[in-house]
matplotlib code that plots the C-alpha trace (Angstrom):
import matplotlib.pyplot as plt

x = [170.2, 167.9, 165.2, 162.6, 165.4, 164.7, 160.9, 161.0, 163.1, 160.4, 158.6, 155.0, 152.6, 149.8, 146.6, 143.9, 141.5, 138.6, 136.8, 133.3, 135.8, 135.3, 135.7, 133.1, 132.0, 129.3, 131.3, 132.2, 130.2, 128.6, 128.0, 125.6, 126.3, 123.1, 120.9, 118.3, 118.1, 116.0, 119.4, 121.0, 118.3, 116.9, 120.6, 120.9, 117.2, 118.8, 122.3, 120.5, 117.8, 120.6, 122.4, 124.6, 125.8, 124.4, 125.2, 122.4, 124.5, 122.9, 124.2, 122.1, 122.3, 118.2, 117.1, 119.7, 118.2, 114.6, 115.2, 117.3, 114.2, 111.9, 114.3, 114.3, 116.1, 118.4, 119.5, 121.7, 121.6, 124.3, 125.6, 128.5, 131.4, 130.0, 128.8, 132.4, 134.2, 131.9, 131.8, 134.2, 132.8, 131.2, 129.2, 128.7, 125.1, 124.6, 123.5, 126.2, 125.9, 126.9, 129.9, 132.9, 132.0, 131.1, 133.9, 135.9, 134.2, 135.1, 139.0, 139.4, 137.0, 137.3, 141.2, 142.6, 138.6, 137.7, 134.7, 132.3, 131.4, 128.0, 127.2, 126.1, 127.0, 123.7, 122.1, 118.9, 117.1, 114.2, 115.3, 115.8, 118.2, 122.5, 126.4, 128.3, 132.4, 133.6, 137.7, 138.9, 137.1, 134.7, 132.5, 134.9, 137.9, 136.7, 136.5, 140.0, 141.6, 139.6, 140.4, 143.6, 144.2, 141.1, 140.4, 138.5, 136.4, 133.0, 129.8, 126.1, 125.6, 122.6, 120.5, 116.3, 115.8, 111.8, 112.7, 115.1, 113.0, 110.0, 109.4, 108.0, 110.5, 112.5, 115.4, 116.2, 118.2, 121.1, 124.7, 127.1, 129.9, 132.6, 135.4, 139.0, 143.0, 143.6, 141.3, 140.5, 139.2, 136.9, 136.1, 134.7, 132.2, 131.3, 131.2, 129.1, 126.7, 126.5, 124.3, 121.5, 119.9, 119.4, 122.2, 126.1, 129.4, 131.3, 134.5, 134.7, 138.2, 140.1, 138.6, 139.4, 136.6, 134.2, 132.7, 131.4, 129.4, 128.1, 127.0, 125.2, 122.9, 121.3, 119.8, 118.5, 116.4, 115.1, 114.9, 112.6, 110.8, 110.0, 109.3, 107.9, 110.7, 113.1, 115.9, 119.2, 122.0, 122.8, 126.2, 126.0, 128.3, 130.2]
y = [105.3, 108.2, 107.7, 107.6, 104.1, 102.2, 102.6, 101.4, 98.4, 97.2, 94.6, 95.3, 93.8, 92.0, 92.9, 91.9, 89.3, 90.8, 89.1, 87.0, 85.4, 82.2, 79.1, 76.3, 73.8, 72.9, 69.6, 68.9, 65.7, 66.9, 64.6, 65.1, 63.3, 62.8, 63.3, 62.0, 64.8, 67.5, 70.6, 67.5, 66.9, 70.7, 71.0, 68.6, 69.3, 73.4, 71.7, 69.2, 71.9, 74.1, 71.8, 70.1, 65.8, 65.2, 61.7, 61.5, 59.2, 57.7, 55.0, 52.1, 52.6, 51.6, 54.4, 57.0, 55.8, 56.1, 59.8, 60.1, 59.0, 60.9, 64.3, 63.1, 65.5, 62.7, 62.8, 58.8, 57.4, 55.3, 54.6, 56.7, 55.5, 54.8, 58.9, 59.7, 57.7, 59.3, 62.2, 65.3, 67.4, 65.9, 68.0, 67.1, 67.7, 65.2, 65.5, 67.0, 63.6, 61.4, 64.3, 62.5, 58.8, 59.3, 60.7, 59.0, 55.9, 57.6, 59.3, 56.9, 57.3, 61.6, 61.5, 63.7, 65.1, 68.5, 68.3, 71.3, 70.5, 72.8, 70.7, 73.4, 72.3, 72.8, 72.1, 72.7, 73.5, 74.8, 78.7, 77.9, 77.4, 77.5, 76.8, 73.9, 74.9, 72.0, 70.2, 71.9, 74.9, 74.0, 71.0, 72.5, 72.2, 68.9, 68.1, 68.9, 66.9, 63.9, 64.3, 65.3, 63.8, 65.9, 69.4, 70.8, 74.2, 75.1, 76.3, 76.5, 77.3, 79.6, 78.2, 77.8, 73.5, 74.7, 77.2, 74.6, 71.6, 73.7, 73.5, 76.6, 79.1, 79.9, 82.2, 82.0, 85.7, 84.9, 84.9, 82.0, 82.4, 79.6, 79.8, 77.5, 77.3, 77.4, 80.1, 77.9, 75.4, 77.7, 79.5, 76.3, 75.8, 79.9, 78.8, 75.8, 78.5, 80.7, 78.3, 78.8, 81.2, 84.0, 83.0, 84.2, 82.7, 84.7, 84.5, 84.6, 84.1, 80.3, 77.2, 79.1, 81.7, 78.9, 78.7, 81.7, 81.6, 78.0, 79.5, 82.3, 79.4, 79.8, 83.0, 82.1, 80.1, 82.4, 85.3, 82.7, 81.8, 85.3, 86.4, 83.4, 83.6, 81.3, 84.0, 83.7, 86.2, 89.2, 91.0, 94.7, 96.4, 93.6]
z = [175.8, 176.8, 178.8, 176.0, 174.7, 177.5, 177.7, 174.5, 175.5, 179.0, 178.3, 177.6, 180.5, 179.1, 178.8, 182.3, 181.1, 181.8, 184.2, 182.6, 180.2, 181.1, 179.5, 176.7, 179.4, 177.3, 176.7, 180.0, 181.8, 185.4, 188.0, 191.2, 194.0, 196.1, 192.9, 194.3, 196.9, 196.8, 196.0, 194.1, 191.4, 191.1, 190.4, 187.5, 186.7, 186.0, 183.9, 181.6, 181.1, 180.0, 177.3, 179.8, 180.2, 183.2, 185.3, 188.6, 191.5, 194.9, 196.6, 194.5, 191.3, 191.0, 193.2, 190.9, 187.3, 188.7, 189.5, 186.4, 183.9, 186.2, 185.0, 181.5, 179.2, 178.6, 182.7, 183.2, 186.7, 188.0, 191.3, 192.8, 192.0, 188.7, 188.6, 189.7, 187.2, 184.0, 185.0, 184.3, 187.2, 190.2, 192.2, 195.7, 196.9, 200.2, 203.6, 205.9, 207.4, 205.7, 203.7, 205.2, 205.1, 201.1, 199.9, 201.8, 199.8, 196.7, 196.7, 193.5, 191.7, 192.6, 191.9, 189.0, 188.5, 189.1, 192.7, 193.6, 197.4, 197.9, 201.4, 204.1, 207.3, 209.4, 212.7, 213.8, 217.7, 218.3, 217.3, 213.5, 211.9, 212.7, 211.3, 212.8, 212.5, 211.1, 212.5, 209.2, 208.7, 206.2, 204.6, 201.2, 203.6, 204.5, 201.3, 200.1, 203.5, 202.2, 198.2, 198.2, 194.3, 193.8, 192.4, 195.2, 194.5, 196.7, 195.1, 194.9, 198.1, 197.7, 195.8, 196.7, 195.9, 194.9, 192.3, 191.0, 190.7, 189.4, 185.6, 184.8, 186.2, 183.2, 185.0, 188.5, 188.9, 191.8, 192.1, 193.0, 194.5, 193.7, 196.0, 195.5, 195.1, 191.3, 189.2, 186.5, 188.2, 190.3, 185.7, 184.8, 187.7, 187.7, 183.9, 184.6, 186.8, 183.9, 182.0, 183.9, 182.5, 185.4, 187.5, 187.2, 188.8, 190.5, 192.4, 195.8, 197.1, 198.4, 200.2, 203.3, 203.4, 202.4, 206.0, 206.4, 202.4, 204.0, 206.9, 204.7, 204.2, 207.9, 207.4, 204.3, 205.9, 208.8, 205.9, 203.9, 206.5, 207.9, 204.2, 203.3, 200.2, 198.1, 198.3, 197.0, 196.9, 194.3, 195.1, 193.8, 192.0, 189.7]

ax = plt.figure().add_subplot(projection="3d")
ax.plot(x, y, z, "-o")
ax.set_aspect("equal")
plt.show()
């Protein structure tokens, strides 16, 4: 056999997948735990405005329904357990102080679900915001430890609730860094982010890298206070 023959018989490598080729997520139901807070309500509004089916979750169904009615756009409200049960993808936007307790209480309802943690562990003192480091390493890693039967990712950390909730703003020019252990799960979250005009979902590594992504919010708070802005993050050269 000649070298040319050997070359012809060698298995051909599949072409590399386009990293911007993302799945169709338009049919997924997205639940937002902490959906009555500023960040959760803002995310719910933007996703619903983009045509996503959204359920707001809160500790009480009445509060969630009131917030959902205020948003309109077909958004529904339910208590956290019902929200988790009825959703394909669940965004965790609860305050850091209640993060662990909320997730522990919903372990059963969140089993098998794609969970997107966007919680930023922060402290505040007279010098401003500063990052906290959970024992597990990050809020996302804490979520993964508490939800062994869920598929945990991390995303939506650097978004301004003010911009999210402003109906006059058509596009929010920012990137959403998405972290997770399974690339296919991350691509679903990237695609959800990309449904919001102006946003891109960008894969940014595994959950072990979530701490620095969560921590960056403390810097953005300082930027926004100094320049009276609503700064986000835009990655270059991609």
